[in-house]
Every structure is written in structure tokens, then in C-alpha cells.
N, C-alpha and C positions, 0 to 999 in steps of 0.2 A: 496647497502651498508647497508640500514636499515634492510634488511632481514638477512644479514650476522651477524649483531649485535644481532638480536633477537635469532639467532641460538647459539650464544656464551653464552647466559644466560640460555639456557635450561640445566637443570641438570638431570643426570641419576638418576631416583628414585629407581633403583634396581629391584629386583624381588618382585612380589606382596606378601603380607603377607599370609601365608598358611591358617590361620584361616578364612580370608576374602575370599580367593579364593573358598572355599567350599560353601560360602553363595550365590553365584551367582544363579539367578533364571531366567529362560527363560520367556519372556512375554507370556500371554495367546494368544490363537488363534485369538480372535477378537480384540486384543489391537491395532494392526497396522491399521486395518480397521477403528476403532473408532477414532484413532488419525488422520488418513487421512481425515475422514469426518468432524472432528472438525476444522481442518485447512482449508478445503474447505469452510465451513460455515463462518468462520471468514474472509476469502478472499472475499467471495461473499458479505457479509455485508459491508466490506470496499469499494468494488467497487460500491455498491448501494448508499452508503453515498456520495462518491465522485461524482457520476453521478447526484445525487439530488442537490448537491451544484453547480455543473457546469451548470446543467439545469436551476436552479434558477437564476444564474448569467447571463446566456445567455438571458433569458426572460426579466430580469430587464434591461439589456443593450439595447435590442431592443425596449423596452418600452420607455426608456429615449431618444433613437435616434429618435423615432417617435414624441415625445413631442417637442424636440428641432428642428426637421425639420419643424414642424408646426409653430414654432415661428419665423423662418427665413423669411425675406422678399422674395417675389417671384422674380425670375430672369426674365429679359425682355422676353416677349413672352410666358412665362410659366404661367399657371393658367388663361390665357385669353381664352375666348371661341369665 
């Protein structure tokens, strides 16, 4: 239903303006490669940042679990030699 409403609002813009049609320029040979490399670098840095925060959280969680497990009283039979 929402897709149908969106299609109703699309207006036909007609033919492109002739003066602007002649101004189109093809990208240089290395443009797509540079664009792809830039996107990959950004994706990699995002993944590294996510991993560093996730790793920090996991280490902190284990540290707190260790501290709280040391504070708990021993269960019967446990900790006795």
C-alpha cells in the first residue's frame, strides 16, 4: 500500500535539458577503483572500532565476573582441601 502511494507521487520530469545532456562526463579510469578502496577502508575502520569496543566490553565483563566470584561465599565442599 505504501509503495503504491509513493508511485503516485512520482512526477514525470520529461526529457533532459539539451544543454545539460551535452555536459555529461565519464569518470576517469581510476575513479571507481579509488572509490571502492575508500569504501573498503571506511568499512574496515568501522569493523576495527566495533571489535575494539566489543573486545573491551568482553574483557571488562570477565574481570567483573572474576571479582564477584571471589567475593561470593564458598559452596559446601568447595574450596576445602
